[in-house]
N, CA, C and O atoms as a GROMACS GRO file, in nm:
protein
  468
    1MET      N    1   0.084  -0.117   0.000
    1MET     CA    2   0.000   0.000   0.000
    1MET      C    3   0.088   0.123   0.000
    1MET      O    4   0.190   0.127   0.068
    2THR      N    5   0.048   0.223  -0.077
    2THR     CA    6   0.125   0.347  -0.083
    2THR      C    7   0.089   0.433   0.036
    2THR      O    8  -0.004   0.401   0.111
    3GLY      N    9   0.162   0.542   0.054
    3GLY     CA   10   0.138   0.630   0.167
    3GLY      C   11   0.024   0.727   0.145
    3GLY      O   12  -0.005   0.809   0.233
    4ARG      N   13  -0.041   0.721   0.031
    4ARG     CA   14  -0.151   0.815   0.003
    4ARG      C   15  -0.280   0.763   0.064
    4ARG      O   16  -0.308   0.643   0.057
    5PRO      N   17  -0.361   0.853   0.125
    5PRO     CA   18  -0.491   0.809   0.177
    5PRO      C   19  -0.588   0.779   0.063
    5PRO      O   20  -0.576   0.835  -0.047
    6LEU      N   21  -0.682   0.693   0.089
    6LEU     CA   22  -0.783   0.660  -0.013
    6LEU      C   23  -0.876   0.779  -0.033
    6LEU      O   24  -0.923   0.840   0.063
    7ARG      N   25  -0.901   0.811  -0.160
    7ARG     CA   26  -0.990   0.923  -0.192
    7ARG      C   27  -1.125   0.870  -0.233
    7ARG      O   28  -1.138   0.764  -0.293
    8LYS      N   29  -1.226   0.949  -0.198
    8LYS     CA   30  -1.361   0.915  -0.245
    8LYS      C   31  -1.372   0.955  -0.391
    8LYS      O   32  -1.313   1.054  -0.433
    9PRO      N   33  -1.448   0.879  -0.469
    9PRO     CA   34  -1.466   0.920  -0.608
    9PRO      C   35  -1.549   1.049  -0.616
    9PRO      O   36  -1.640   1.071  -0.536
   10LEU      N   37  -1.516   1.132  -0.714
   10LEU     CA   38  -1.590   1.257  -0.733
   10LEU      C   39  -1.724   1.229  -0.800
   10LEU      O   40  -1.737   1.132  -0.875
   11PRO      N   41  -1.824   1.313  -0.773
   11PRO     CA   42  -1.952   1.297  -0.843
   11PRO      C   43  -1.935   1.316  -0.993
   11PRO      O   44  -1.840   1.381  -1.038
   12GLU      N   45  -2.027   1.261  -1.071
   12GLU     CA   46  -2.016   1.267  -1.216
   12GLU      C   47  -2.032   1.408  -1.273
   12GLU      O   48  -1.988   1.435  -1.384
   13TRP      N   49  -2.096   1.497  -1.196
   13TRP     CA   50  -2.120   1.632  -1.249
   13TRP      C   51  -1.998   1.722  -1.240
   13TRP      O   52  -2.001   1.833  -1.291
   14VAL      N   53  -1.888   1.676  -1.175
   14VAL     CA   54  -1.768   1.757  -1.164
   14VAL      C   55  -1.701   1.764  -1.301
   14VAL      O   56  -1.678   1.660  -1.362
   15PRO      N   57  -1.669   1.884  -1.351
   15PRO     CA   58  -1.604   1.897  -1.482
   15PRO      C   59  -1.470   1.823  -1.487
   15PRO      O   60  -1.403   1.805  -1.386
   16ARG      N   61  -1.434   1.780  -1.608
   16ARG     CA   62  -1.313   1.701  -1.628
   16ARG      C   63  -1.188   1.775  -1.586
   16ARG      O   64  -1.098   1.716  -1.525
   17TRP      N   65  -1.178   1.905  -1.616
   17TRP     CA   66  -1.056   1.979  -1.583
   17TRP      C   67  -1.038   1.993  -1.432
   17TRP      O   68  -0.925   1.998  -1.384
   18ILE      N   69  -1.148   2.000  -1.359
   18ILE     CA   70  -1.137   2.007  -1.213
   18ILE      C   71  -1.094   1.871  -1.158
   18ILE      O   72  -1.012   1.864  -1.067
   19ALA      N   73  -1.149   1.762  -1.214
   19ALA     CA   74  -1.111   1.628  -1.169
   19ALA      C   75  -0.963   1.603  -1.193
   19ALA      O   76  -0.896   1.542  -1.109
   20ARG      N   77  -0.911   1.647  -1.304
   20ARG     CA   78  -0.768   1.628  -1.334
   20ARG      C   79  -0.681   1.709  -1.239
   20ARG      O   80  -0.577   1.662  -1.193
   21ARG      N   81  -0.724   1.832  -1.209
   21ARG     CA   82  -0.647   1.914  -1.116
   21ARG      C   83  -0.642   1.852  -0.976
   21ARG      O   84  -0.544   1.866  -0.904
   22LEU      N   85  -0.750   1.783  -0.940
   22LEU     CA   86  -0.755   1.718  -0.810
   22LEU      C   87  -0.690   1.580  -0.810
   22LEU      O   88  -0.687   1.513  -0.707
   23GLY      N   89  -0.638   1.539  -0.925
   23GLY     CA   90  -0.569   1.412  -0.933
   23GLY      C   91  -0.658   1.296  -0.972
   23GLY      O   92  -0.615   1.181  -0.965
   24HIS      N   93  -0.777   1.321  -1.013
   24HIS     CA   94  -0.867   1.214  -1.059
   24HIS      C   95  -0.861   1.211  -1.211
   24HIS      O   96  -0.878   1.314  -1.276
   25GLY      N   97  -0.837   1.095  -1.269
   25GLY     CA   98  -0.826   1.083  -1.413
   25GLY      C   99  -0.953   1.040  -1.480
   25GLY      O  100  -0.949   0.988  -1.592
   26ARG      N  101  -1.067   1.059  -1.416
   26ARG     CA  102  -1.194   1.013  -1.470
   26ARG      C  103  -1.241   1.106  -1.582
   26ARG      O  104  -1.229   1.228  -1.572
   27LEU      N  105  -1.295   1.049  -1.685
   27LEU     CA  106  -1.350   1.124  -1.796
   27LEU      C  107  -1.499   1.095  -1.805
   27LEU      O  108  -1.539   0.980  -1.823
   28VAL      N  109  -1.579   1.198  -1.792
   28VAL     CA  110  -1.724   1.183  -1.797
   28VAL      C  111  -1.776   1.273  -1.908
   28VAL      O  112  -1.749   1.393  -1.909
   29LYS      N  113  -1.850   1.215  -2.001
   29LYS     CA  114  -1.910   1.294  -2.109
   29LYS      C  115  -2.060   1.276  -2.103
   29LYS      O  116  -2.111   1.164  -2.091
   30ARG      N  117  -2.130   1.387  -2.112
   30ARG     CA  118  -2.276   1.383  -2.118
   30ARG      C  119  -2.322   1.475  -2.230
   30ARG      O  120  -2.262   1.578  -2.258
   31ARG      N  121  -2.431   1.434  -2.291
   31ARG     CA  122  -2.486   1.515  -2.399
   31ARG      C  123  -2.638   1.515  -2.385
   31ARG      O  124  -2.701   1.411  -2.373
   32THR      N  125  -2.693   1.635  -2.386
   32THR     CA  126  -2.837   1.650  -2.374
   32THR      C  127  -2.886   1.739  -2.488
   32THR      O  128  -2.830   1.845  -2.513
   33GLU      N  129  -2.990   1.694  -2.554
   33GLU     CA  130  -3.046   1.774  -2.661
   33GLU      C  131  -3.195   1.792  -2.636
   33GLU      O  132  -3.264   1.699  -2.594
   34ASP      N  133  -3.242   1.911  -2.662
   34ASP     CA  134  -3.383   1.942  -2.647
   34ASP      C  135  -3.410   2.068  -2.727
   34ASP      O  136  -3.317   2.135  -2.772
   35SER      N  137  -3.536   2.100  -2.746
   35SER     CA  138  -3.569   2.221  -2.820
   35SER      C  139  -3.674   2.300  -2.742
   35SER      O  140  -3.753   2.244  -2.666
   36VAL      N  141  -3.672   2.430  -2.763
   36VAL     CA  142  -3.765   2.520  -2.697
   36VAL      C  143  -3.833   2.603  -2.804
   36VAL      O  144  -3.766   2.654  -2.894
   37THR      N  145  -3.963   2.615  -2.796
   37THR     CA  146  -4.039   2.697  -2.890
   37THR      C  147  -4.114   2.804  -2.813
   37THR      O  148  -4.181   2.774  -2.714
   38PHE      N  149  -4.103   2.927  -2.858
   38PHE     CA  150  -4.171   3.038  -2.792
   38PHE      C  151  -4.292   3.080  -2.874
   38PHE      O  152  -4.286   3.086  -2.997
   39HIS      N  153  -4.401   3.110  -2.805
   39HIS     CA  154  -4.522   3.159  -2.868
   39HIS      C  155  -4.565   3.283  -2.792
   39HIS      O  156  -4.546   3.292  -2.671
   40SER      N  157  -4.622   3.378  -2.863
   40SER     CA  158  -4.665   3.501  -2.795
   40SER      C  159  -4.806   3.538  -2.840
   40SER      O  160  -4.848   3.509  -2.952
   41LEU      N  161  -4.877   3.602  -2.749
   41LEU     CA  162  -5.012   3.652  -2.775
   41LEU      C  163  -5.022   3.789  -2.712
   41LEU      O  164  -5.000   3.803  -2.591
   42LEU      N  165  -5.054   3.888  -2.791
   42LEU     CA  166  -5.064   4.026  -2.743
   42LEU      C  167  -5.210   4.066  -2.737
   42LEU      O  168  -5.283   4.052  -2.835
   43GLY      N  169  -5.253   4.115  -2.622
   43GLY     CA  170  -5.389   4.163  -2.604
   43GLY      C  171  -5.388   4.312  -2.573
   43GLY      O  172  -5.313   4.356  -2.486
   44VAL      N  173  -5.472   4.388  -2.643
   44VAL     CA  174  -5.480   4.533  -2.624
   44VAL      C  175  -5.625   4.570  -2.598
   44VAL      O  176  -5.715   4.522  -2.667
   45VAL      N  177  -5.647   4.655  -2.498
   45VAL     CA  178  -5.781   4.701  -2.466
   45VAL      C  179  -5.780   4.854  -2.461
   45VAL      O  180  -5.699   4.914  -2.391
   46HIS      N  181  -5.871   4.915  -2.537
   46HIS     CA  182  -5.888   5.061  -2.534
   46HIS      C  183  -6.011   5.091  -2.450
   46HIS      O  184  -6.122   5.052  -2.484
   47LYS      N  185  -5.989   5.161  -2.337
   47LYS     CA  186  -6.099   5.192  -2.247
   47LYS      C  187  -6.133   5.339  -2.256
   47LYS      O  188  -6.047   5.423  -2.283
   48GLY      N  189  -6.259   5.370  -2.233
   48GLY     CA  190  -6.304   5.508  -2.234
   48GLY      C  191  -6.454   5.514  -2.214
   48GLY      O  192  -6.521   5.412  -2.201
   49GLU      N  193  -6.506   5.635  -2.213
   49GLU     CA  194  -6.650   5.658  -2.199
   49GLU      C  195  -6.705   5.697  -2.335
   49GLU      O  196  -6.648   5.783  -2.403
   50ARG      N  197  -6.815   5.635  -2.374
   50ARG     CA  198  -6.876   5.666  -2.504
   50ARG      C  199  -7.025   5.642  -2.493
   50ARG      O  200  -7.066   5.539  -2.440
   51LEU      N  201  -7.105   5.732  -2.541
   51LEU     CA  202  -7.250   5.713  -2.541
   51LEU      C  203  -7.287   5.598  -2.633
   51LEU      O  204  -7.233   5.585  -2.743
   52GLY      N  205  -7.380   5.516  -2.589
   52GLY     CA  206  -7.426   5.403  -2.670
   52GLY      C  207  -7.341   5.279  -2.657
   52GLY      O  208  -7.375   5.176  -2.714
   53VAL      N  209  -7.231   5.284  -2.582
   53VAL     CA  210  -7.145   5.167  -2.564
   53VAL      C  211  -7.158   5.124  -2.418
   53VAL      O  212  -7.131   5.201  -2.326
   54ARG      N  213  -7.200   4.998  -2.400
   54ARG     CA  214  -7.215   4.944  -2.266
   54ARG      C  215  -7.079   4.905  -2.210
   54ARG      O  216  -7.004   4.832  -2.275
   55GLY      N  217  -7.046   4.951  -2.091
   55GLY     CA  218  -6.916   4.922  -2.030
   55GLY      C  219  -6.811   5.022  -2.076
   55GLY      O  220  -6.841   5.114  -2.153
   56ARG      N  221  -6.690   5.002  -2.030
   56ARG     CA  222  -6.583   5.095  -2.062
   56ARG      C  223  -6.490   5.045  -2.171
   56ARG      O  224  -6.410   5.123  -2.223
   57ARG      N  225  -6.497   4.919  -2.207
   57ARG     CA  226  -6.407   4.863  -2.308
   57ARG      C  227  -6.460   4.897  -2.447
   57ARG      O  228  -6.558   4.838  -2.493
   58LEU      N  229  -6.395   4.990  -2.512
   58LEU     CA  230  -6.442   5.034  -2.644
   58LEU      C  231  -6.391   4.941  -2.755
   58LEU      O  232  -6.467   4.902  -2.843
   59VAL      N  233  -6.262   4.907  -2.750
   59VAL     CA  234  -6.202   4.820  -2.853
   59VAL      C  235  -6.113   4.719  -2.783
   59VAL      O  236  -6.034   4.755  -2.695
   60GLU      N  237  -6.126   4.592  -2.822
   60GLU     CA  238  -6.038   4.486  -2.772
   60GLU      C  239  -5.972   4.420  -2.894
   60GLU      O  240  -6.036   4.399  -2.997
   61MET      N  241  -5.844   4.388  -2.879
   61MET     CA  242  -5.771   4.328  -2.990
   61MET      C  243  -5.677   4.220  -2.935
   61MET      O  244  -5.613   4.240  -2.832
   62LYS      N  245  -5.669   4.106  -3.005
   62LYS     CA  246  -5.575   3.999  -2.974
   62LYS      C  247  -5.504   3.958  -3.102
   62LYS      O  248  -5.568   3.933  -3.204
   63VAL      N  249  -5.373   3.951  -3.096
   63VAL     CA  250  -5.292   3.911  -3.211
   63VAL      C  251  -5.181   3.820  -3.161
   63VAL      O  252  -5.112   3.854  -3.065
   64GLY      N  253  -5.164   3.705  -3.225
   64GLY     CA  254  -5.054   3.616  -3.188
   64GLY      C  255  -5.091   3.470  -3.201
   64GLY      O  256  -5.182   3.434  -3.275
   65ASP      N  257  -5.018   3.387  -3.127
   65ASP     CA  258  -5.037   3.242  -3.134
   65ASP      C  259  -5.134   3.197  -3.027
   65ASP      O  260  -5.132   3.246  -2.914
   66SER      N  261  -5.219   3.102  -3.063
   66SER     CA  262  -5.319   3.050  -2.972
   66SER      C  263  -5.317   2.898  -2.978
   66SER      O  264  -5.301   2.840  -3.086
   67LEU      N  265  -5.335   2.834  -2.864
   67LEU     CA  266  -5.335   2.689  -2.857
   67LEU      C  267  -5.479   2.640  -2.874
   67LEU      O  268  -5.567   2.679  -2.797
   68SER      N  269  -5.501   2.556  -2.972
   68SER     CA  270  -5.636   2.506  -2.997
   68SER      C  271  -5.666   2.386  -2.907
   68SER      O  272  -5.578   2.338  -2.835
   69GLU      N  273  -5.790   2.338  -2.911
   69GLU     CA  274  -5.832   2.228  -2.825
   69GLU      C  275  -5.758   2.098  -2.855
   69GLU      O  276  -5.738   2.016  -2.765
   70ASP      N  277  -5.717   2.077  -2.980
   70ASP     CA  278  -5.646   1.954  -3.016
   70ASP      C  279  -5.496   1.961  -2.989
   70ASP      O  280  -5.424   1.866  -3.019
   71GLY      N  281  -5.447   2.073  -2.932
   71GLY     CA  282  -5.307   2.087  -2.896
   71GLY      C  283  -5.219   2.146  -3.004
   71GLY      O  284  -5.097   2.154  -2.985
   72ALA      N  285  -5.275   2.188  -3.116
   72ALA     CA  286  -5.197   2.248  -3.224
   72ALA      C  287  -5.197   2.401  -3.209
   72ALA      O  288  -5.293   2.459  -3.159
   73TRP      N  289  -5.089   2.464  -3.253
   73TRP     CA  290  -5.079   2.610  -3.246
   73TRP      C  291  -5.136   2.672  -3.373
   73TRP      O  292  -5.119   2.618  -3.483
   74ALA      N  293  -5.203   2.785  -3.357
   74ALA     CA  294  -5.262   2.857  -3.470
   74ALA      C  295  -5.242   3.006  -3.448
   74ALA      O  296  -5.226   3.050  -3.334
   75HIS      N  297  -5.243   3.083  -3.555
   75HIS     CA  298  -5.230   3.229  -3.546
   75HIS      C  299  -5.369   3.290  -3.534
   75HIS      O  300  -5.460   3.255  -3.609
   76LEU      N  301  -5.384   3.383  -3.438
   76LEU     CA  302  -5.513   3.444  -3.409
   76LEU      C  303  -5.507   3.594  -3.431
   76LEU      O  304  -5.416   3.661  -3.383
   77ASP      N  305  -5.604   3.648  -3.506
   77ASP     CA  306  -5.627   3.792  -3.520
   77ASP      C  307  -5.772   3.817  -3.483
   77ASP      O  308  -5.863   3.770  -3.551
   78GLN      N  309  -5.793   3.891  -3.374
   78GLN     CA  310  -5.930   3.916  -3.327
   78GLN      C  311  -5.945   4.062  -3.289
   78GLN      O  312  -5.862   4.117  -3.218
   79VAL      N  313  -6.053   4.124  -3.336
   79VAL     CA  314  -6.084   4.262  -3.302
   79VAL      C  315  -6.232   4.270  -3.266
   79VAL      O  316  -6.318   4.226  -3.342
   80VAL      N  317  -6.261   4.327  -3.149
   80VAL     CA  318  -6.398   4.354  -3.106
   80VAL      C  319  -6.409   4.506  -3.093
   80VAL      O  320  -6.357   4.565  -2.999
   81ASP      N  321  -6.478   4.567  -3.188
   81ASP     CA  322  -6.493   4.714  -3.192
   81ASP      C  323  -6.636   4.748  -3.152
   81ASP      O  324  -6.729   4.734  -3.232
   82ARG      N  325  -6.653   4.792  -3.027
   82ARG     CA  326  -6.786   4.823  -2.977
   82ARG      C  327  -6.835   4.960  -3.022
   82ARG      O  328  -6.955   4.987  -3.018
   83VAL      N  329  -6.745   5.046  -3.064
   83VAL     CA  330  -6.785   5.178  -3.113
   83VAL      C  331  -6.855   5.164  -3.248
   83VAL      O  332  -6.962   5.222  -3.268
   84HIS      N  333  -6.795   5.088  -3.339
   84HIS     CA  334  -6.852   5.068  -3.472
   84HIS      C  335  -6.934   4.938  -3.481
   84HIS      O  336  -6.982   4.903  -3.589
   85ARG      N  337  -6.949   4.867  -3.367
   85ARG     CA  338  -7.032   4.746  -3.357
   85ARG      C  339  -6.986   4.637  -3.454
   85ARG      O  340  -7.068   4.576  -3.522
   86ARG      N  341  -6.853   4.611  -3.460
   86ARG     CA  342  -6.797   4.511  -3.551
   86ARG      C  343  -6.719   4.406  -3.472
   86ARG      O  344  -6.663   4.434  -3.366
   87TYR      N  345  -6.716   4.285  -3.526
   87TYR     CA  346  -6.642   4.173  -3.470
   87TYR      C  347  -6.567   4.106  -3.583
   87TYR      O  348  -6.626   4.072  -3.685
   88ARG      N  349  -6.435   4.087  -3.565
   88ARG     CA  350  -6.352   4.024  -3.669
   88ARG      C  351  -6.263   3.921  -3.601
   88ARG      O  352  -6.193   3.953  -3.505
   89LYS      N  353  -6.266   3.797  -3.650
   89LYS     CA  354  -6.180   3.692  -3.597
   89LYS      C  355  -6.130   3.606  -3.711
   89LYS      O  356  -6.208   3.556  -3.792
   90LEU      N  357  -5.998   3.590  -3.716
   90LEU     CA  358  -5.934   3.507  -3.817
   90LEU      C  359  -5.836   3.413  -3.746
   90LEU      O  360  -5.746   3.458  -3.676
   91VAL      N  361  -5.855   3.283  -3.765
   91VAL     CA  362  -5.768   3.181  -3.706
   91VAL      C  363  -5.709   3.100  -3.820
   91VAL      O  364  -5.782   3.041  -3.899
   92VAL      N  365  -5.574   3.098  -3.827
   92VAL     CA  366  -5.504   3.027  -3.935
   92VAL      C  367  -5.411   2.924  -3.872
   92VAL      O  368  -5.332   2.958  -3.784
   93ALA      N  369  -5.420   2.800  -3.915
   93ALA     CA  370  -5.335   2.692  -3.863
   93ALA      C  371  -5.192   2.712  -3.909
   93ALA      O  372  -5.164   2.792  -3.998
   94ALA      N  373  -5.101   2.638  -3.848
   94ALA     CA  374  -4.958   2.649  -3.881
   94ALA      C  375  -4.929   2.610  -4.026
   94ALA      O  376  -4.833   2.658  -4.085
   95ASP      N  377  -5.012   2.522  -4.083
   95ASP     CA  378  -4.991   2.481  -4.223
   95ASP      C  379  -5.057   2.576  -4.323
   95ASP      O  380  -5.053   2.549  -4.443
   96GLY      N  381  -5.117   2.687  -4.277
   96GLY     CA  382  -5.177   2.786  -4.366
   96GLY      C  383  -5.326   2.767  -4.389
   96GLY      O  384  -5.388   2.846  -4.460
   97ARG      N  385  -5.384   2.665  -4.331
   97ARG     CA  386  -5.526   2.637  -4.347
   97ARG      C  387  -5.607   2.732  -4.260
   97ARG      O  388  -5.575   2.751  -4.142
   98VAL      N  389  -5.711   2.793  -4.315
   98VAL     CA  390  -5.797   2.885  -4.240
   98VAL      C  391  -5.896   2.803  -4.160
   98VAL      O  392  -5.977   2.729  -4.216
   99ILE      N  393  -5.890   2.817  -4.026
   99ILE     CA  394  -5.980   2.743  -3.938
   99ILE      C  395  -6.109   2.819  -3.917
   99ILE      O  396  -6.218   2.761  -3.920
  100LYS      N  397  -6.098   2.950  -3.895
  100LYS     CA  398  -6.216   3.031  -3.869
  100LYS      C  399  -6.195   3.170  -3.928
  100LYS      O  400  -6.090   3.230  -3.910
  101ASP      N  401  -6.297   3.219  -3.999
  101ASP     CA  402  -6.293   3.353  -4.056
  101ASP      C  403  -6.432   3.415  -4.038
  101ASP      O  404  -6.525   3.382  -4.111
  102VAL      N  405  -6.444   3.505  -3.940
  102VAL     CA  406  -6.572   3.567  -3.907
  102VAL      C  407  -6.555   3.718  -3.914
  102VAL      O  408  -6.460   3.772  -3.857
  103ASP      N  409  -6.645   3.784  -3.983
  103ASP     CA  410  -6.646   3.930  -3.991
  103ASP      C  411  -6.791   3.975  -4.002
  103ASP      O  412  -6.859   3.946  -4.100
  104GLY      N  413  -6.838   4.047  -3.898
  104GLY     CA  414  -6.977   4.089  -3.901
  104GLY      C  415  -7.011   4.173  -3.780
  104GLY      O  416  -6.923   4.208  -3.701
  105PRO      N  417  -7.138   4.206  -3.765
  105PRO     CA  418  -7.180   4.287  -3.651
  105PRO      C  419  -7.172   4.207  -3.520
  105PRO      O  420  -7.186   4.085  -3.519
  106ILE      N  421  -7.151   4.279  -3.410
  106ILE     CA  422  -7.140   4.216  -3.279
  106ILE      C  423  -7.271   4.146  -3.243
  106ILE      O  424  -7.268   4.043  -3.176
  107GLU      N  425  -7.382   4.198  -3.284
  107GLU     CA  426  -7.512   4.140  -3.248
  107GLU      C  427  -7.526   3.996  -3.298
  107GLU      O  428  -7.602   3.919  -3.239
  108ASP      N  429  -7.454   3.959  -3.404
  108ASP     CA  430  -7.462   3.823  -3.458
  108ASP      C  431  -7.380   3.722  -3.377
  108ASP      O  432  -7.395   3.602  -3.397
  109GLN      N  433  -7.295   3.769  -3.287
  109GLN     CA  434  -7.209   3.681  -3.209
  109GLN      C  435  -7.282   3.632  -3.084
  109GLN      O  436  -7.364   3.703  -3.027
  110GLN      N  437  -7.250   3.511  -3.044
  110GLN     CA  438  -7.313   3.454  -2.925
  110GLN      C  439  -7.244   3.508  -2.801
  110GLN      O  440  -7.121   3.506  -2.791
  111ALA      N  441  -7.322   3.556  -2.706
  111ALA     CA  442  -7.268   3.609  -2.582
  111ALA      C  443  -7.232   3.495  -2.487
  111ALA      O  444  -7.290   3.387  -2.493
  112HIS      N  445  -7.134   3.521  -2.400
  112HIS     CA  446  -7.090   3.422  -2.302
  112HIS      C  447  -7.097   3.483  -2.163
  112HIS      O  448  -7.083   3.604  -2.147
  113GLY      N  449  -7.120   3.400  -2.063
  113GLY     CA  450  -7.121   3.446  -1.924
  113GLY      C  451  -7.241   3.532  -1.892
  113GLY      O  452  -7.352   3.502  -1.936
  114PRO      N  453  -7.221   3.640  -1.816
  114PRO     CA  454  -7.334   3.722  -1.774
  114PRO      C  455  -7.398   3.803  -1.888
  114PRO      O  456  -7.505   3.862  -1.868
  115GLN      N  457  -7.334   3.807  -2.006
  115GLN     CA  458  -7.390   3.882  -2.118
  115GLN      C  459  -7.502   3.804  -2.190
  115GLN      O  460  -7.568   3.858  -2.279
  116GLN      N  461  -7.522   3.679  -2.154
  116GLN     CA  462  -7.626   3.598  -2.220
  116GLN      C  463  -7.764   3.652  -2.185
  116GLN      O  464  -7.788   3.700  -2.075
  117LYS      N  465  -7.855   3.642  -2.282
  117LYS     CA  466  -7.992   3.690  -2.260
  117LYS      C  467  -8.087   3.575  -2.249
  117LYS      O  468  -8.207   3.595  -2.230
   0.00000   0.00000   0.00000
């Protein structure tokens, strides 16, 4: 037996150059691959007071990526203009297919929540 005390092995996460400096000749290589995708959705609300408009939200707009029920991403362009009483919604899938294209008066749209009659 040599006069050197027994050393504990270093954990695998210790970089190779540090292990060599400490006298450990172990070589550990790891490789990890993954991908990250970013999606954004911008919502804008114009508030104010206007005669004939119920509530304070005069114009609402959404532009960006939206996750559909089947888990696929689609591009969304939506404008709700309460001043001019217009509703516009365009949803386009990632492959360019138009999923929904609606343009018409707000009165033709189905209300949700407390706005239902």
